[in-house]
C-alpha positions, 0 to 999 in steps of 0.5 A, spaced: 291 281 738 298 283 740 297 290 737 291 291 742 295 288 748 301 293 746 295 299 745 293 297 752 300 297 755 302 304 751 295 307 754 297 305 761 304 308 760 301 314 758 296 315 764 302 312 769 307 317 766 304 323 768 307 328 772 308 335 774 313 340 770 317 343 776 317 349 773 310 351 770 306 346 775 303 343 769 302 336 767 307 333 763 308 326 760 314 322 763 316 315 764 323 316 767 324 318 775 328 324 778 333 319 779 334 317 772 335 324 770 341 325 776 344 318 773 344 320 766 347 327 767 352 325 772 354 319 768 354 322 761 357 329 763 364 327 763 364 323 757 360 328 753 365 333 755 370 329 752 367 328 745 365 335 744 372 338 744 374 337 752 374 342 757 377 349 755 382 349 760 387 355 757 383 361 761 381 358 768 378 365 770 373 365 764 371 358 766 370 361 773 366 367 771 361 363 766 360 358 773 359 364 777 354 367 772 351 360 771 350 359 779 347 366 779 341 364 774 340 357 777 340 359 784 333 363 781 330 356 778 324 353 780 327 346 782 333 344 786 339 341 782 346 339 782 347 345 777 354 344 773 357 349 768 363 348 764 366 352 757 368 347 752 374 348 747 370 348 741 369 354 736 362 351 734 357 356 737 353 351 741 350 350 748 347 344 751 344 341 757 343 334 760 338 332 765 340 333 772 343 340 771 349 339 767 350 345 762 356 346 758 357 352 753 362 352 747 368 358 746 365 359 740 358 361 742 362 366 748 365 370 742 358 371 738 355 374 745 356 382 747 354 382 754 353 378 761 346 379 760 346 375 754 350 369 757 345 369 763 340 369 758 343 363 754 345 359 761 337 361 763 334 357 757 339 351 759 337 351 766 330 351 764 331 345 759 334 341 765 329 344 771 323 343 767 325 335 765 325 337 758 330 331 757 326 326 761 320 328 757 323 327 750 326 320 752 319 318 755 316 320 748 321 316 744 321 310 749 313 310 748 314 310 740 319 304 741 314 301 746 319 299 750 321 300 757 326 296 761 326 295 768 331 299 771 332 304 765 330 305 758 332 301 751 337 306 748 343 305 743 345 311 739 352 313 738 354 321 737 357 323 730 358 331 733 365 330 735 370 332 729 376 327 731 377 320 728 376 317 735 369 313 736 366 313 743 364 306 745 362 305 752 359 312 754 355 318 752 351 314 747 345 316 750 347 323 752 349 325 745 342 323 743 339 328 748 343 334 746 343 333 739 335 332 738 331 338 737 327 341 742 319 341 741 316 348 740 313 347 747 320 346 750 323 351 746 317 356 749 318 354 756 325 355 756 325 362 753 320 364 757 322 362 764 330 363 762 328 370 762 324 370 768 330 367 771 335 371 769 330 377 771 330 375 778 338 374 778 338 382 776 339 382 769 335 386 764 331 380 760 331 385 753 338 381 752 334 375 751 330 379 745 336 382 742 340 375 742 334 371 739 333 377 734 340 376 732 340 368 731 334 369 727 338 374 722 344 369 722 339 363 720 336 367 715 343 368 712 348 363 708 346 357 712 347 361 719 355 359 719 357 355 724 351 356 728 347 351 723 351 345 726 351 348 733 346 351 736 341 351 731 340 344 730 337 343 737 335 350 738 332 353 731 331 360 732 324 363 729 320 370 728 315 366 733 320 365 739 322 373 738 315 375 738 314 371 745 320 374 748 317 380 746 311 379 750 315 376 756 319 382 756 313 386 756 311 383 763 317 383 766 320 390 764 326 392 761 330 393 767 337 390 770 344 389 768 347 388 762 354 387 764 357 389 757 364 392 760 365 386 765 363 381 759 368 384 754 373 384 759 372 377 761 372 374 754 378 379 751 383 372 751 378 368 747 377 374 742 384 376 741 385 368 739 379 368 735 384 368 729 389 363 732 383 358 733 380 360 725 387 357 723 387 351 727 380 350 724 382 350 717 388 346 719 383 341 721 379 341 715 385 341 711 387 334 715 380 331 713 381 332 706 388 329 706 392 336 706 397 334 711 402 340 709 397 345 709 394 343 716 401 343 718 402 350 716 396 352 719 398 349 726 404 353 726 400 359 724 396 358 730 402 357 734 406 363 732 399 366 735 399 362 742 404 357 744 400 355 750 394 352 747 395 345 747 390 343 742 394 347 736 400 342 738 396 336 737 394 339 730 401 339 729 402 332 731 397 330 727 400 333 721 406 330 722 404 323 724 400 324 717 406 325 713 410 320 717 414 324 722 413 320 728 418 322 732 416 329 731 409 327 732 410 324 739 414 331 741 408 335 739 403 331 743 408 331 749 407 338 748 400 338 748 400 334 754 404 339 758 399 344 757 393 340 758 393 332 760 385 332 761 383 331 754 383 324 751 385 325 744 392 328 746 393 321 750 390 317 745 394 320 739 401 319 743 399 312 745 398 311 737 405 314 735 409 311 741 406 304 738 408 306 731 415 307 734 415 300 738 415 304 745 410 299 747 410 301 755 409 308 754 404 307 748 400 302 754 400 308 758 398 313 754 392 309 751 390 306 758 389 314 760 386 315 754 380 310 755 380 312 762 377 319 760 373 316 754 372 309 751 374 309 744 375 304 739 381 306 737 384 306 744 382 298 745 385 297 738 392 300 739 392 297 746 390 290 743 396 291 738 401 293 744 398 287 748 399 282 742 406 285 740 408 283 747 405 276 747 399 277 752 394 274 748 388 274 752 389 281 753 390 283 746 383 279 744 379 283 750 381 289 747 380 287 739 373 285 741 371 291 744 374 295 738 371 290 734 364 293 736 365 299 732 362 299 725 368 304 722 375 302 719 378 301 726 372 296 728 374 292 721 381 292 723 379 289 730 375 283 727 381 282 722 386 281 727 381 277 732 380 272 725 388 272 724 389 270 732 383 264 731 379 268 736 
């Protein structure tokens, strides 16, 4: 009996969930409202940027340029949304869009492209994902499969594993991480390719760039795993010959006319291209540290710093290597240098707070850890704040932080649960 009732409820949901795709004008399935899209985008954009490496603050002119190109393309979209664009400090070649028009592109993808038109192609593709409600449609399908829609929201509970750092996001970003990491359907990718080309063409760019870029992606995907693309763009936007053929047909309809902006693009990305060896050294150092080789990590951090002392994340790597080697005073100094250069990323505050706690500088540790939590709630920050409050005799505050950290399934959560047991809480 119950399965018939559930089946009837789901059938009603399907009928009630029909809406119009704002881009294509076709009917599509959606159980969530535009208000949900705007809220999810607004609430998840900042924490996801933190999880995915933080905003790229080293080159503000590059950020302004990407935002200019993004807004130029978004102005041609068939749906008016509060579109935002940012560059993330990650070498993984990737771009993603949240519902509500919140879009990000990684530093690592910018260095793989050759023209402003190619950039417009990628950003136009992501604009369509937001404008055509692809994220909302995907979430609606998952809700239908779960057979559960909660009043005023959607039943979700997903953690992200896309970030390479030890901190685990607890209270924000779960749904957003799910939305940017899942593969889009073939229909969604086809729509984003087609209408992304339409938007970039309307904006004055040559849509042939979208064909060239998709051909490049197919070649990369066929060769030795695609490098960083396999864990980045290709994970959620798999390339295919079918997509190339579709783009060619769209190009025939639109015409190969418009700007390429090759020289302008190369001028704007000159700094990150020049620093590519430094970021490669940094990434090698991170891999070494994950494998327990702190000495190599420190060597790689110094290589990166010799090429560019102004990049905060290179100082953070040096701090991590020094902390692993037990050189806590030197590590604190390295994190302080990172914060002097970029205080917008949670990780720098978190790591200095952890080192300060280790050194007994509890007031400074509390300040750092609280700022880290403001930027991104993590199990690590709550656990170490618990330690700080416990050391200063603030039992209730310590228990509160330990209980929050104990929600995590990792080693930090285990230590927090042990601390609560030791306190008889």
